[in-house]
DRENDOLO-35279 format. One record per residue (C-alpha): residue in three letters; residue number from 1; z negated, x negated, y negated. Coordinates in steps of 0.5 Angstrom, whole numbers. Layout:
BEGIN
[pt 'ALA' NUM [Z X Y]]
...
//
This chain:
BEGIN
[pt 'MET' 1 [-99 -93 -13]]
[pt 'ASN' 2 [-101 -91 -6]]
[pt 'ILE' 3 [-96 -87 -2]]
[pt 'SER' 4 [-99 -87 5]]
[pt 'ALA' 5 [-102 -80 4]]
[pt 'TYR' 6 [-95 -77 3]]
[pt 'ILE' 7 [-91 -81 8]]
[pt 'GLU' 8 [-97 -79 14]]
[pt 'ALA' 9 [-97 -72 11]]
[pt 'ILE' 10 [-89 -72 12]]
[pt 'ASP' 11 [-90 -76 18]]
[pt 'ARG' 12 [-96 -70 21]]
[pt 'GLN' 13 [-91 -64 20]]
[pt 'GLN' 14 [-86 -67 22]]
[pt 'LEU' 15 [-81 -66 16]]
[pt 'GLN' 16 [-75 -70 17]]
[pt 'VAL' 17 [-75 -73 10]]
[pt 'ASP' 18 [-70 -79 9]]
[pt 'GLY' 19 [-74 -83 3]]
[pt 'PHE' 20 [-77 -82 -4]]
[pt 'VAL' 21 [-77 -86 -10]]
[pt 'VAL' 22 [-84 -85 -16]]
[pt 'LEU' 23 [-81 -88 -23]]
[pt 'GLN' 24 [-87 -87 -28]]
[pt 'GLN' 25 [-85 -90 -36]]
[pt 'GLY' 26 [-78 -92 -33]]
[pt 'ARG' 27 [-81 -96 -27]]
[pt 'GLN' 28 [-81 -95 -19]]
[pt 'ILE' 29 [-87 -95 -18]]
[pt 'GLY' 30 [-87 -92 -10]]
[pt 'ALA' 31 [-81 -91 -5]]
[pt 'HIS' 32 [-81 -91 3]]
[pt 'ARG' 33 [-74 -90 8]]
[pt 'TRP' 34 [-74 -87 14]]
[pt 'THR' 35 [-67 -88 14]]
[pt 'PRO' 36 [-62 -92 10]]
[pt 'ASP' 37 [-61 -90 3]]
[pt 'ILE' 38 [-53 -88 3]]
[pt 'PRO' 39 [-50 -83 -1]]
[pt 'ARG' 40 [-49 -75 2]]
[pt 'ASN' 41 [-49 -68 0]]
[pt 'ILE' 42 [-54 -67 -5]]
[pt 'TYR' 43 [-52 -59 -4]]
[pt 'SER' 44 [-54 -55 -11]]
[pt 'VAL' 45 [-58 -61 -14]]
[pt 'SER' 46 [-51 -62 -16]]
[pt 'LYS' 47 [-51 -55 -20]]
[pt 'SER' 48 [-56 -59 -25]]
[pt 'PHE' 49 [-50 -64 -26]]
[pt 'THR' 50 [-45 -59 -27]]
[pt 'SER' 51 [-51 -57 -33]]
[pt 'ILE' 52 [-50 -64 -36]]
[pt 'ALA' 53 [-43 -63 -37]]
[pt 'VAL' 54 [-42 -57 -40]]
[pt 'GLY' 55 [-48 -59 -46]]
[pt 'MET' 56 [-43 -65 -47]]
[pt 'ALA' 57 [-37 -60 -48]]
[pt 'ILE' 58 [-41 -56 -52]]
[pt 'ASP' 59 [-44 -62 -56]]
[pt 'GLU' 60 [-36 -64 -57]]
[pt 'GLY' 61 [-34 -56 -59]]
[pt 'LYS' 62 [-31 -54 -53]]
[pt 'LEU' 63 [-35 -50 -50]]
[pt 'ALA' 64 [-40 -45 -52]]
[pt 'LEU' 65 [-45 -41 -49]]
[pt 'THR' 66 [-42 -34 -52]]
[pt 'ASP' 67 [-35 -36 -49]]
[pt 'ARG' 68 [-32 -31 -45]]
[pt 'VAL' 69 [-31 -33 -37]]
[pt 'LEU' 70 [-24 -27 -38]]
[pt 'ASP' 71 [-22 -32 -44]]
[pt 'ALA' 72 [-21 -38 -40]]
[pt 'PHE' 73 [-18 -34 -35]]
[pt 'ARG' 74 [-13 -29 -38]]
[pt 'ASP' 75 [-9 -28 -32]]
[pt 'GLY' 76 [-14 -27 -27]]
[pt 'VAL' 77 [-16 -21 -28]]
[pt 'ALA' 78 [-11 -13 -29]]
[pt 'ASN' 79 [-15 -9 -32]]
[pt 'PRO' 80 [-22 -12 -31]]
[pt 'ASP' 81 [-28 -7 -32]]
[pt 'PRO' 82 [-34 -7 -38]]
[pt 'ARG' 83 [-38 -11 -33]]
[pt 'LEU' 84 [-34 -17 -32]]
[pt 'ALA' 85 [-30 -16 -39]]
[pt 'ALA' 86 [-38 -18 -42]]
[pt 'LEU' 87 [-39 -24 -38]]
[pt 'THR' 88 [-41 -30 -42]]
[pt 'LEU' 89 [-42 -38 -40]]
[pt 'ALA' 90 [-50 -37 -41]]
[pt 'HIS' 91 [-49 -31 -36]]
[pt 'LEU' 92 [-46 -36 -31]]
[pt 'LEU' 93 [-52 -42 -32]]
[pt 'THR' 94 [-57 -37 -32]]
[pt 'MET' 95 [-55 -34 -24]]
[pt 'SER' 96 [-54 -28 -28]]
[pt 'ARG' 97 [-47 -26 -27]]
[pt 'GLY' 98 [-49 -19 -23]]
[pt 'TYR' 99 [-46 -20 -16]]
[pt 'PRO' 100 [-52 -17 -11]]
[pt 'GLN' 101 [-52 -23 -7]]
[pt 'PHE' 102 [-51 -30 -5]]
[pt 'THR' 103 [-43 -32 -4]]
[pt 'ARG' 104 [-39 -40 -3]]
[pt 'PRO' 105 [-32 -37 -6]]
[pt 'ARG' 106 [-26 -42 -4]]
[pt 'ASN' 107 [-23 -41 -11]]
[pt 'VAL' 108 [-23 -37 -18]]
[pt 'ALA' 109 [-19 -32 -15]]
[pt 'GLU' 110 [-25 -30 -10]]
[pt 'VAL' 111 [-30 -30 -15]]
[pt 'LEU' 112 [-27 -26 -21]]
[pt 'ALA' 113 [-25 -20 -14]]
[pt 'GLN' 114 [-32 -19 -14]]
[pt 'THR' 115 [-35 -12 -16]]
[pt 'LEU' 116 [-42 -14 -21]]
[pt 'SER' 117 [-47 -10 -19]]
[pt 'TYR' 118 [-51 -10 -25]]
[pt 'ASP' 119 [-51 -12 -32]]
[pt 'PRO' 120 [-50 -19 -34]]
[pt 'GLY' 121 [-56 -22 -37]]
[pt 'THR' 122 [-61 -17 -33]]
[pt 'VAL' 123 [-62 -20 -27]]
[pt 'PHE' 124 [-63 -27 -23]]
[pt 'VAL' 125 [-59 -28 -17]]
[pt 'TYR' 126 [-58 -35 -14]]
[pt 'ASP' 127 [-51 -36 -13]]
[pt 'ASN' 128 [-46 -41 -12]]
[pt 'ALA' 129 [-41 -37 -15]]
[pt 'SER' 130 [-44 -37 -22]]
[pt 'THR' 131 [-44 -44 -23]]
[pt 'PHE' 132 [-37 -46 -20]]
[pt 'LEU' 133 [-34 -41 -25]]
[pt 'ALA' 134 [-38 -45 -30]]
[pt 'SER' 135 [-35 -51 -27]]
[pt 'ALA' 136 [-28 -48 -27]]
[pt 'MET' 137 [-28 -46 -35]]
[pt 'PHE' 138 [-30 -53 -37]]
[pt 'THR' 139 [-24 -55 -34]]
[pt 'GLN' 140 [-21 -50 -37]]
[pt 'ALA' 141 [-23 -51 -44]]
[pt 'THR' 142 [-24 -60 -44]]
[pt 'GLY' 143 [-17 -60 -39]]
[pt 'GLN' 144 [-21 -65 -34]]
[pt 'THR' 145 [-26 -63 -27]]
[pt 'VAL' 146 [-33 -63 -28]]
[pt 'ARG' 147 [-33 -70 -23]]
[pt 'ASP' 148 [-27 -74 -27]]
[pt 'PHE' 149 [-31 -72 -34]]
[pt 'LEU' 150 [-38 -75 -31]]
[pt 'VAL' 151 [-35 -81 -28]]
[pt 'GLU' 152 [-32 -83 -34]]
[pt 'ARG' 153 [-38 -80 -39]]
[pt 'LEU' 154 [-45 -80 -35]]
[pt 'PHE' 155 [-44 -84 -28]]
[pt 'CYS' 156 [-41 -91 -31]]
[pt 'THR' 157 [-46 -91 -36]]
[pt 'LEU' 158 [-52 -90 -31]]
[pt 'GLY' 159 [-50 -94 -27]]
[pt 'ILE' 160 [-49 -90 -21]]
[pt 'PRO' 161 [-43 -92 -16]]
[pt 'GLU' 162 [-37 -87 -17]]
[pt 'PRO' 163 [-38 -81 -13]]
[pt 'VAL' 164 [-35 -76 -8]]
[pt 'TRP' 165 [-35 -68 -10]]
[pt 'ALA' 166 [-32 -64 -6]]
[pt 'GLU' 167 [-26 -59 -9]]
[pt 'SER' 168 [-25 -52 -8]]
[pt 'ASP' 169 [-18 -50 -6]]
[pt 'ASP' 170 [-15 -48 -13]]
[pt 'ARG' 171 [-17 -56 -15]]
[pt 'PHE' 172 [-24 -54 -19]]
[pt 'THR' 173 [-30 -58 -17]]
[pt 'LEU' 174 [-33 -54 -14]]
[pt 'GLY' 175 [-40 -54 -18]]
[pt 'ALA' 176 [-45 -52 -15]]
[pt 'THR' 177 [-45 -57 -9]]
[pt 'GLY' 178 [-41 -61 -6]]
[pt 'LEU' 179 [-44 -69 -10]]
[pt 'GLU' 180 [-45 -74 -6]]
[pt 'LEU' 181 [-51 -79 -8]]
[pt 'SER' 182 [-56 -83 -6]]
[pt 'THR' 183 [-64 -82 -7]]
[pt 'GLU' 184 [-64 -88 -11]]
[pt 'SER' 185 [-58 -85 -16]]
[pt 'LEU' 186 [-62 -78 -16]]
[pt 'GLY' 187 [-68 -82 -20]]
[pt 'VAL' 188 [-63 -86 -25]]
[pt 'PHE' 189 [-61 -79 -27]]
[pt 'GLY' 190 [-68 -77 -27]]
[pt 'GLN' 191 [-70 -82 -32]]
[pt 'PHE' 192 [-64 -80 -36]]
[pt 'LEU' 193 [-67 -72 -36]]
[pt 'LEU' 194 [-74 -76 -37]]
[pt 'GLN' 195 [-71 -79 -44]]
[pt 'ARG' 196 [-68 -73 -46]]
[pt 'GLY' 197 [-61 -75 -45]]
[pt 'ASN' 198 [-61 -81 -48]]
[pt 'TRP' 199 [-60 -89 -45]]
[pt 'ASN' 200 [-60 -95 -48]]
[pt 'GLY' 201 [-59 -92 -55]]
[pt 'ALA' 202 [-54 -87 -53]]
[pt 'GLN' 203 [-55 -79 -54]]
[pt 'LEU' 204 [-50 -78 -48]]
[pt 'VAL' 205 [-52 -70 -49]]
[pt 'ALA' 206 [-56 -67 -54]]
[pt 'ALA' 207 [-64 -68 -53]]
[pt 'GLN' 208 [-63 -60 -54]]
[pt 'TRP' 209 [-60 -59 -49]]
[pt 'ILE' 210 [-63 -62 -44]]
[pt 'ASP' 211 [-70 -58 -48]]
[pt 'GLY' 212 [-66 -51 -47]]
[pt 'ALA' 213 [-64 -52 -40]]
[pt 'THR' 214 [-70 -54 -36]]
[pt 'ARG' 215 [-74 -48 -39]]
[pt 'THR' 216 [-75 -42 -38]]
[pt 'GLN' 217 [-69 -38 -40]]
[pt 'ILE' 218 [-70 -33 -34]]
[pt 'PRO' 219 [-76 -29 -29]]
[pt 'THR' 220 [-73 -31 -23]]
[pt 'ARG' 221 [-78 -26 -19]]
[pt 'ASN' 222 [-73 -22 -15]]
[pt 'PRO' 223 [-74 -19 -8]]
[pt 'GLN' 224 [-68 -23 -7]]
[pt 'PHE' 225 [-73 -28 -4]]
[pt 'LYS' 226 [-77 -26 1]]
[pt 'ASP' 227 [-83 -29 -2]]
[pt 'SER' 228 [-81 -28 -9]]
[pt 'LEU' 229 [-88 -31 -11]]
[pt 'ALA' 230 [-88 -37 -8]]
[pt 'PRO' 231 [-90 -43 -13]]
[pt 'ASP' 232 [-85 -46 -17]]
[pt 'TYR' 233 [-80 -41 -14]]
[pt 'ASP' 234 [-82 -35 -19]]
[pt 'LEU' 235 [-84 -40 -26]]
[pt 'GLY' 236 [-76 -38 -29]]
[pt 'TYR' 237 [-70 -41 -28]]
[pt 'GLY' 238 [-67 -45 -35]]
[pt 'TYR' 239 [-59 -47 -33]]
[pt 'GLN' 240 [-58 -50 -27]]
[pt 'PHE' 241 [-65 -52 -27]]
[pt 'TRP' 242 [-71 -49 -24]]
[pt 'ILE' 243 [-79 -49 -28]]
[pt 'CYS' 244 [-84 -52 -24]]
[pt 'ARG' 245 [-92 -52 -24]]
[pt 'HIS' 246 [-96 -58 -28]]
[pt 'GLY' 247 [-90 -57 -34]]
[pt 'ALA' 248 [-85 -60 -29]]
[pt 'TYR' 249 [-78 -58 -28]]
[pt 'ARG' 250 [-73 -59 -22]]
[pt 'CYS' 251 [-66 -60 -19]]
[pt 'ASP' 252 [-67 -57 -12]]
[pt 'GLY' 253 [-62 -57 -6]]
[pt 'LYS' 254 [-61 -55 1]]
[pt 'ASP' 255 [-65 -58 6]]
[pt 'GLY' 256 [-70 -62 2]]
[pt 'GLN' 257 [-66 -66 -5]]
[pt 'PHE' 258 [-70 -65 -10]]
[pt 'VAL' 259 [-70 -70 -17]]
[pt 'VAL' 260 [-77 -67 -20]]
[pt 'VAL' 261 [-79 -69 -27]]
[pt 'LEU' 262 [-86 -69 -30]]
[pt 'PRO' 263 [-85 -70 -37]]
[pt 'ARG' 264 [-93 -71 -39]]
[pt 'GLN' 265 [-93 -76 -34]]
[pt 'GLU' 266 [-87 -79 -36]]
[pt 'ALA' 267 [-85 -80 -28]]
[pt 'VAL' 268 [-79 -78 -24]]
[pt 'ILE' 269 [-79 -77 -16]]
[pt 'ALA' 270 [-73 -76 -12]]
[pt 'ILE' 271 [-72 -74 -5]]
[pt 'THR' 272 [-67 -74 -1]]
[pt 'ALA' 273 [-67 -70 6]]
[pt 'HIS' 274 [-65 -66 12]]
[pt 'GLU' 275 [-70 -61 13]]
[pt 'THR' 276 [-70 -54 12]]
[pt 'ARG' 277 [-78 -53 11]]
[pt 'MET' 278 [-76 -55 4]]
[pt 'LYS' 279 [-83 -53 1]]
[pt 'PRO' 280 [-88 -57 4]]
[pt 'ILE' 281 [-84 -63 1]]
[pt 'LEU' 282 [-84 -60 -5]]
[pt 'TYR' 283 [-92 -58 -5]]
[pt 'LEU' 284 [-95 -64 -2]]
[pt 'LEU' 285 [-92 -68 -7]]
[pt 'TRP' 286 [-97 -64 -12]]
[pt 'GLU' 287 [-103 -66 -7]]
[pt 'HIS' 288 [-101 -73 -5]]
[pt 'ILE' 289 [-97 -76 -11]]
[pt 'LEU' 290 [-98 -72 -18]]
[pt 'PRO' 291 [-106 -74 -17]]
[pt 'GLN' 292 [-104 -81 -18]]
[pt 'LEU' 293 [-100 -81 -24]]
//
């Protein structure tokens, strides 16, 4: 693969990319570094890892998409309003909790105190609080934090070094952000997703969970985004995954963290960066990398 055009486009636009790796059929076919590949905060790519943990817990019968939030936190709210009472795990995973803006909560009590403006399941609003609450529900159901569970059940199996993952004030894995991984490790995770949860012959999470999590579960065209019709942001959201053009889907994090999975091409592209102009990093992939796959 000739990756020089993509590298040149990144440099020409002065995009602060740390590095990327391209895999096809499980083999690395391209990679480049601007900075050393050390673990760094992958921001909202963390959300997709939380989704996998939830899928594993569902496989084991410890969680269900229909589980109600307040059943996990019975003492959390006195006299809850009907919207909060109706809130389920599925609403959290699809960012349709009903709160009208993005928040970064410090603990569960702070989230449960927020007044919901919409009926759960009706409006997509991207929000860290939804993923954090799903992480806390996971711990209530399994007795383990998402981080500790995935160290045992995913990271070690995939050969990913035991990572740092930030916690809330009340000691739940943040879920939505704070996981620290290298670009190489993100590529491995992408390959796991491409293989629909199978790794060396072991099915770590149901293939049906990967399939459902990575297809549109809720529309994303929402005035919350100033460019709500932007390509790759208007095609829907799954269970903590974004749907892309070209039959692809992705994990997507602040400042240019991406894991792009292209099932048709049997390919994965992982990128880490520290760039506020995220979209060009993604769009240039379609222009310079996709035609070679």
